[in-house]
C-alpha positions as CSV (number, residue, x, y, z in Angstrom):
1,M,20.9,12.8,7.2
2,P,18.9,12.6,10.5
3,I,15.8,14.7,10.7
4,D,15.1,17.1,13.6
5,Q,12.5,16.4,16.3
6,N,10.0,18.9,14.9
7,S,10.1,17.2,11.5
8,A,9.8,13.7,12.9
9,A,6.9,14.8,15.1
10,F,5.2,16.4,12.0
11,D,5.8,13.3,9.9
12,S,4.1,11.2,12.6
13,R,1.1,13.6,12.8
14,L,0.8,13.6,9.0
15,R,1.1,9.8,8.8
16,L,-1.6,9.3,11.4
17,F,-3.9,11.9,9.8
18,V,-3.6,10.2,6.4
19,Y,-4.3,6.7,7.8
20,R,-7.3,7.9,9.8
21,Q,-8.7,9.6,6.7
22,M,-8.2,6.4,4.6
23,V,-9.8,4.2,7.2
24,R,-12.7,6.5,8.0
25,K,-13.5,7.9,4.6
26,G,-12.2,5.2,2.2
27,K,-10.1,7.8,0.3
28,C,-6.9,9.5,0.6
29,P,-6.8,13.2,1.5
30,A,-5.3,15.6,-1.1
31,V,-2.1,17.5,-0.1
32,A,-4.1,20.7,0.2
33,E,-6.5,19.0,2.6
34,M,-3.6,17.6,4.7
35,A,-2.1,21.1,4.9
36,K,-5.4,22.7,5.9
37,S,-6.2,20.1,8.5
38,L,-2.8,20.2,10.1
39,A,-2.6,24.0,9.8
40,S,0.7,23.7,7.9
41,P,2.1,25.1,4.7
42,I,1.7,22.9,1.6
43,E,5.4,22.8,1.1
44,R,6.0,21.4,4.6
45,V,3.4,18.7,3.8
46,R,5.1,17.9,0.5
47,V,8.6,17.6,2.2
48,S,7.1,15.4,4.9
49,L,5.4,13.1,2.3
50,A,8.7,12.8,0.5
51,R,10.4,11.6,3.7
52,L,7.5,9.3,4.4
53,S,7.8,7.8,0.9
54,E,11.4,6.7,1.6
55,S,10.0,3.7,3.5
56,H,7.7,2.7,0.5
57,A,4.7,2.7,2.8
58,F,3.7,6.0,1.3
59,M,4.4,6.5,-2.4
60,L,3.8,9.6,-4.5
61,Q,2.3,10.2,-7.9
62,N,4.2,12.5,-10.3
63,S,1.7,15.2,-9.3
64,G,2.9,15.0,-5.7
65,E,-0.3,13.5,-4.4
66,L,-0.3,10.2,-2.7
67,W,-0.5,7.0,-4.8
68,R,-0.1,4.4,-2.1
69,V,-0.7,4.4,1.7
70,A,0.2,0.8,2.3
71,P,-1.8,-1.3,2.3
72,F,-4.3,1.1,0.8
73,S,-4.2,2.5,-2.7
74,A,-5.0,6.2,-3.0
75,I,-6.3,5.7,-6.5
76,P,-8.9,3.3,-7.8
77,T,-7.5,-0.1,-8.8
78,A,-8.6,-3.6,-9.9
79,F,-8.4,-4.7,-6.2
80,P,-11.4,-3.4,-4.3
81,V,-11.7,-4.4,-0.7
82,K,-15.1,-4.3,1.0
83,I,-15.5,-4.6,4.8
84,G,-19.1,-4.1,5.9
85,R,-20.3,-0.8,4.4
86,H,-16.8,0.5,3.9
87,S,-14.6,0.0,0.9
88,W,-11.0,0.8,-0.2
89,F,-8.7,-0.1,-3.1
90,A,-5.4,-1.9,-2.9
91,N,-2.6,-1.9,-5.5
92,C,-2.2,-5.6,-5.6
93,I,-3.5,-8.8,-4.0
94,W,-0.8,-8.7,-1.3
95,D,-2.0,-5.2,-0.2
96,A,-5.6,-6.2,-0.6
97,L,-5.0,-9.0,1.9
98,G,-3.2,-6.5,4.1
99,I,-6.3,-4.3,4.6
100,P,-8.4,-6.8,6.5
101,A,-5.3,-8.0,8.4
102,M,-4.6,-4.4,9.4
103,L,-8.1,-3.7,10.4
104,G,-8.8,-7.1,12.0
105,K,-12.0,-7.5,10.0
106,D,-13.6,-10.0,7.6
107,A,-13.5,-8.8,4.0
108,H,-14.5,-9.4,0.4
109,I,-11.9,-8.7,-2.2
110,G,-12.7,-8.2,-5.8
111,A,-9.9,-9.4,-8.0
112,S,-9.5,-10.9,-11.5
113,C,-7.2,-13.3,-13.2
114,G,-4.1,-11.6,-14.4
115,C,-4.1,-13.4,-17.8
116,C,-7.8,-13.7,-18.7
117,N,-9.4,-11.1,-16.5
118,L,-11.9,-13.6,-15.2
119,E,-13.5,-12.4,-11.9
120,M,-12.0,-14.1,-8.9
121,Q,-13.6,-13.2,-5.6
122,V,-11.4,-13.6,-2.5
123,E,-12.9,-13.7,1.0
124,V,-11.2,-13.3,4.3
125,R,-12.9,-14.6,7.5
126,K,-11.5,-14.5,11.0
127,G,-8.1,-13.7,9.6
128,K,-7.9,-16.5,7.1
129,L,-8.6,-17.0,3.4
130,V,-11.8,-18.8,2.7
131,P,-11.1,-21.8,0.5
132,A,-12.0,-21.3,-3.1
133,N,-10.9,-22.2,-6.6
134,G,-8.0,-20.3,-8.0
135,S,-4.6,-19.2,-6.8
136,I,-2.8,-16.1,-5.8
137,H,0.4,-15.8,-7.8
138,I,3.0,-13.2,-6.9
139,A,5.3,-13.2,-9.9
140,V,8.0,-10.9,-8.6
141,P,10.1,-11.9,-5.5
142,A,9.4,-9.6,-2.5
143,R,13.1,-8.4,-2.6
144,D,12.4,-6.9,-6.1
145,W,9.0,-5.3,-5.5
146,Y,10.3,-1.7,-5.3
147,R,12.5,-1.8,-8.4
148,D,9.5,-1.1,-10.5
149,V,6.5,-0.9,-8.1
150,A,4.1,0.2,-10.8
151,F,4.8,-3.1,-12.7
152,T,4.8,-5.2,-9.6
């Protein structure tokens, strides 16, 4: 069912607010903070987040708080991304590479081997991976990522 113009406009404002907070502060705002900052009832924010989650760019935790704001993770993960003095988390190596791509910046990505947990640093300079030992393995085909995104 199509959404009305007011809802679409609110969704856009909310999306922009969340991304700005993620980039500036390195963390995702809570639903209550979103509502307060946008002078909107919490229920309106929750309904908007549910609509925004349909695209998979935003994904919600069971609590209703954000879990993912692609390519950022709203919760700490094993994929920290550092750009200058700022840092964020990503849910996977694919999203971790998406952060410097999105921001157009060089980055250091902390990752580890999926089978032995050996630390594997990844560096992005001028939009390209810096050659290093190791490989990035994406075990699930992209078409299946959202069947079980927590596993993927």
